[in-house]
VOSEBA-654606 format. One record per residue (C-alpha): chain; x negated, y, z negated; residue in three letters; residue number from 1. Coordinates in steps of 0.25 Angstrom, whole numbers, plus 5000, padded with zeros to 4 digits. Layout:
ATOM   drendren      X      Y      Z   kemar   balum
ATOM          A      X      Y      Z     ALA     NUM
...
This chain:
ATOM   drendren      X      Y      Z   kemar   balum
ATOM          A   4886   5046   4997     MET       1
ATOM          A   4893   5034   4992     THR       2
ATOM          A   4895   5031   4977     THR       3
ATOM          A   4897   5017   4974     SER       4
ATOM          A   4896   5004   4965     THR       5
ATOM          A   4889   4992   4970     THR       6
ATOM          A   4897   4985   4980     THR       7
ATOM          A   4894   4971   4987     PRO       8
ATOM          A   4890   4972   5002     PRO       9
ATOM          A   4901   4962   5005     THR      10
ATOM          A   4915   4959   5000     MET      11
ATOM          A   4927   4949   5002     THR      12
ATOM          A   4938   4954   5010     ALA      13
ATOM          A   4951   4949   5017     VAL      14
ATOM          A   4947   4951   5032     VAL      15
ATOM          A   4957   4951   5043     GLN      16
ATOM          A   4954   4945   5057     GLN      17
ATOM          A   4964   4949   5066     GLY      18
ATOM          A   4979   4950   5064     TYR      19
ATOM          A   4988   4939   5060     GLY      20
ATOM          A   4993   4931   5047     SER      21
ATOM          A   4984   4929   5035     THR      22
ATOM          A   4976   4919   5044     ASP      23
ATOM          A   4968   4932   5049     VAL      24
ATOM          A   4963   4935   5035     LEU      25
ATOM          A   4949   4930   5029     ARG      26
ATOM          A   4942   4933   5016     VAL      27
ATOM          A   4928   4937   5020     GLU      28
ATOM          A   4916   4944   5015     ARG      29
ATOM          A   4914   4957   5022     ILE      30
ATOM          A   4905   4970   5020     SER      31
ATOM          A   4910   4979   5009     THR      32
ATOM          A   4914   4992   5015     PRO      33
ATOM          A   4908   5005   5011     GLU      34
ATOM          A   4916   5018   5009     PRO      35
ATOM          A   4914   5029   5018     ALA      36
ATOM          A   4916   5044   5015     GLU      37
ATOM          A   4929   5046   5008     GLY      38
ATOM          A   4931   5032   5005     GLN      39
ATOM          A   4929   5023   4993     VAL      40
ATOM          A   4926   5008   4991     LEU      41
ATOM          A   4935   5000   4982     VAL      42
ATOM          A   4933   4987   4975     ARG      43
ATOM          A   4947   4981   4978     VAL      44
ATOM          A   4954   4975   4966     HIS      45
ATOM          A   4968   4973   4973     ALA      46
ATOM          A   4973   4975   4987     ALA      47
ATOM          A   4988   4977   4990     GLY      48
ATOM          A   4995   4968   5000     LEU      49
ATOM          A   5007   4974   5007     ASP      50
ATOM          A   5014   4972   5021     ARG      51
ATOM          A   5005   4981   5028     GLY      52
ATOM          A   4993   4972   5026     VAL      53
ATOM          A   5001   4961   5032     TRP      54
ATOM          A   5004   4970   5044     HIS      55
ATOM          A   4989   4973   5046     ILE      56
ATOM          A   4985   4958   5044     MET      57
ATOM          A   4996   4954   5055     ALA      58
ATOM          A   4994   4965   5064     GLY      59
ATOM          A   5010   4966   5064     LEU      60
ATOM          A   5017   4974   5069     PRO      61
ATOM          A   5008   4976   5080     TYR      62
ATOM          A   5009   4991   5078     ILE      63
ATOM          A   4999   4990   5067     VAL      64
ATOM          A   4988   4985   5076     ARG      65
ATOM          A   4984   4998   5083     PRO      66
ATOM          A   4983   5004   5068     MET      67
ATOM          A   4974   4993   5062     PHE      68
ATOM          A   4968   4986   5075     GLY      69
ATOM          A   4973   4979   5087     MET      70
ATOM          A   4968   4965   5086     THR      71
ATOM          A   4963   4965   5072     SER      72
ATOM          A   4963   4975   5060     PRO      73
ATOM          A   4951   4986   5061     ARG      74
ATOM          A   4951   4984   5046     GLN      75
ATOM          A   4947   4969   5044     PRO      76
ATOM          A   4950   4969   5029     VAL      77
ATOM          A   4965   4968   5025     LEU      78
ATOM          A   4972   4977   5015     GLY      79
ATOM          A   4975   4991   5012     VAL      80
ATOM          A   4980   4993   4997     ASP      81
ATOM          A   4969   4993   4987     VAL      82
ATOM          A   4966   4995   4972     ALA      83
ATOM          A   4952   4994   4966     GLY      84
ATOM          A   4940   5001   4961     VAL      85
ATOM          A   4931   5011   4969     VAL      86
ATOM          A   4917   5006   4970     VAL      87
ATOM          A   4911   5015   4980     SER      88
ATOM          A   4914   5030   4985     LEU      89
ATOM          A   4911   5035   4999     GLY      90
ATOM          A   4907   5050   5001     ALA      91
ATOM          A   4916   5061   4997     ASP      92
ATOM          A   4925   5053   4988     VAL      93
ATOM          A   4927   5061   4976     THR      94
ATOM          A   4941   5057   4970     ASP      95
ATOM          A   4937   5043   4967     LEU      96
ATOM          A   4925   5037   4960     ALA      97
ATOM          A   4919   5023   4959     VAL      98
ATOM          A   4926   5015   4949     GLY      99
ATOM          A   4940   5021   4951     ASP     100
ATOM          A   4952   5011   4952     ALA     101
ATOM          A   4959   5015   4964     VAL     102
ATOM          A   4971   5010   4973     PHE     103
ATOM          A   4975   5014   4987     GLY     104
ATOM          A   4972   5010   5002     THR     105
ATOM          A   4960   5004   5008     ALA     106
ATOM          A   4958   4997   5021     ASP     107
ATOM          A   4954   4983   5018     GLY     108
ATOM          A   4958   4981   5004     SER     109
ATOM          A   4958   4966   5004     PHE     110
ATOM          A   4943   4965   5000     ALA     111
ATOM          A   4934   4967   4988     GLU     112
ATOM          A   4931   4981   4992     TYR     113
ATOM          A   4938   4991   5001     ALA     114
ATOM          A   4936   5005   5006     VAL     115
ATOM          A   4946   5016   5005     ALA     116
ATOM          A   4948   5031   5008     ASP     117
ATOM          A   4947   5038   4994     ALA     118
ATOM          A   4959   5046   4997     GLY     119
ATOM          A   4967   5033   4999     LYS     120
ATOM          A   4964   5028   4985     LEU     121
ATOM          A   4969   5033   4971     ALA     122
ATOM          A   4965   5029   4957     ARG     123
ATOM          A   4974   5018   4951     ILE     124
ATOM          A   4982   5024   4940     PRO     125
ATOM          A   4981   5018   4926     ALA     126
ATOM          A   4989   5006   4923     GLY     127
ATOM          A   4989   5001   4937     ILE     128
ATOM          A   4981   4989   4941     GLY     129
ATOM          A   4974   4986   4954     PHE     130
ATOM          A   4984   4976   4958     ASP     131
ATOM          A   4996   4986   4957     GLU     132
ATOM          A   4988   4997   4963     ALA     133
ATOM          A   4984   4989   4975     ALA     134
ATOM          A   4999   4987   4978     ALA     135
ATOM          A   5002   5002   4978     ILE     136
ATOM          A   4995   5009   4990     PRO     137
ATOM          A   5001   5006   5003     VAL     138
ATOM          A   5015   5003   4999     SER     139
ATOM          A   5015   5014   4988     GLY     140
ATOM          A   5010   5025   4998     LEU     141
ATOM          A   5020   5020   5009     THR     142
ATOM          A   5031   5022   4999     ALA     143
ATOM          A   5026   5035   4994     LEU     144
ATOM          A   5025   5041   5008     GLU     145
ATOM          A   5040   5036   5011     ALA     146
ATOM          A   5046   5041   4998     VAL     147
ATOM          A   5038   5054   4996     ARG     148
ATOM          A   5033   5059   5009     GLU     149
ATOM          A   5043   5054   5019     HIS     150
ATOM          A   5056   5052   5011     GLY     151
ATOM          A   5053   5065   5003     LEU     152
ATOM          A   5060   5058   4991     VAL     153
ATOM          A   5064   5068   4980     GLU     154
ATOM          A   5071   5067   4967     PRO     155
ATOM          A   5086   5064   4969     GLY     156
ATOM          A   5084   5057   4983     HIS     157
ATOM          A   5091   5044   4986     ARG     158
ATOM          A   5081   5035   4992     VAL     159
ATOM          A   5084   5021   4998     LEU     160
ATOM          A   5072   5012   4999     VAL     161
ATOM          A   5074   5000   5008     ILE     162
ATOM          A   5064   4989   5005     GLY     163
ATOM          A   5063   4994   4990     ALA     164
ATOM          A   5056   4981   4984     SER     165
ATOM          A   5044   4981   4994     GLY     166
ATOM          A   5031   4987   4992     GLY     167
ATOM          A   5033   5001   4998     VAL     168
ATOM          A   5048   5000   4994     GLY     169
ATOM          A   5045   4998   4980     GLY     170
ATOM          A   5036   5010   4979     TYR     171
ATOM          A   5046   5018   4987     ALA     172
ATOM          A   5057   5015   4977     VAL     173
ATOM          A   5048   5019   4965     GLN     174
ATOM          A   5043   5032   4972     ILE     175
ATOM          A   5056   5037   4976     ALA     176
ATOM          A   5061   5034   4962     ALA     177
ATOM          A   5050   5041   4956     ALA     178
ATOM          A   5053   5053   4964     LEU     179
ATOM          A   5067   5054   4958     GLY     180
ATOM          A   5075   5047   4969     ALA     181
ATOM          A   5086   5038   4968     GLU     182
ATOM          A   5081   5025   4975     VAL     183
ATOM          A   5089   5014   4981     VAL     184
ATOM          A   5081   5002   4985     GLY     185
ATOM          A   5084   4991   4996     VAL     186
ATOM          A   5078   4977   4993     ALA     187
ATOM          A   5082   4963   4991     SER     188
ATOM          A   5092   4960   4979     ALA     189
ATOM          A   5080   4952   4972     ALA     190
ATOM          A   5072   4965   4972     LYS     191
ATOM          A   5083   4974   4967     ALA     192
ATOM          A   5078   4974   4952     ASP     193
ATOM          A   5064   4977   4957     PHE     194
ATOM          A   5068   4989   4966     VAL     195
ATOM          A   5076   4995   4955     ARG     196
ATOM          A   5065   4993   4945     SER     197
ATOM          A   5057   5002   4955     LEU     198
ATOM          A   5067   5014   4953     GLY     199
ATOM          A   5078   5011   4963     ALA     200
ATOM          A   5092   5014   4957     VAL     201
ATOM          A   5097   5002   4965     ARG     202
ATOM          A   5093   4991   4975     CYS     203
ATOM          A   5101   4987   4987     LEU     204
ATOM          A   5100   4973   4992     ASP     205
ATOM          A   5096   4973   5007     TYR     206
ATOM          A   5102   4960   5010     ALA     207
ATOM          A   5116   4965   5006     THR     208
ATOM          A   5115   4980   5008     SER     209
ATOM          A   5115   4987   5021     ASP     210
ATOM          A   5108   5000   5017     VAL     211
ATOM          A   5112   5006   5030     THR     212
ATOM          A   5126   5005   5027     ALA     213
ATOM          A   5126   5010   5012     LEU     214
ATOM          A   5134   5023   5009     PRO     215
ATOM          A   5123   5028   5001     GLU     216
ATOM          A   5114   5039   5007     ARG     217
ATOM          A   5099   5041   5004     TYR     218
ATOM          A   5090   5053   5005     ASP     219
ATOM          A   5078   5043   5009     VAL     220
ATOM          A   5078   5029   5014     VAL     221
ATOM          A   5065   5022   5014     ILE     222
ATOM          A   5065   5009   5022     ASP     223
ATOM          A   5052   5001   5019     ILE     224
ATOM          A   5053   4996   5033     ASN     225
ATOM          A   5047   5009   5037     GLY     226
ATOM          A   5059   5018   5040     ARG     227
ATOM          A   5061   5031   5031     LEU     228
């Protein structure tokens, strides 16, 4: 049984036709999706844009194509990060209710409505708006996994974050610092103050510092290029 408010039969969405530059994107009217068991329908208020969205749009590197579709994406609507309001519940959804303001991940978030697995959403904390919440999910979860699950960062650890001013790197600095680690960031000189404001004790300029040649030793090194 599905619980819902009234939703229109069609919606506006950013639809991707093949892989390539932004020329493959079209704004179209398509059918509004319906949530299946364990899913909810979200009225999208904000959708995040990160580098992963570009990879899916471009189909590059080619390794992404077996995962998303060889000649064109199996999910034609772009976008993953989402923040909005639950308007419909699929069967067996008990942790969320119609009217909840939520954020998380949903395939096809660049649309008026998006279907998401209920387990991939959380209620938006008080004091955080939709725009801020939509910027968190993919980058924030990636950073959390790197710091807590793989890095096993603990209080007193010395942590080096390479790429500390970007989306994932910025969250990694904050999470590691919150866990009680001493964090050193690597970024451009122009971003040094920003990186320190996130909780890093200092910031190294990648243009003038070879981090592989420094005498310091770290318990955990998080490289946002994908190496831990």
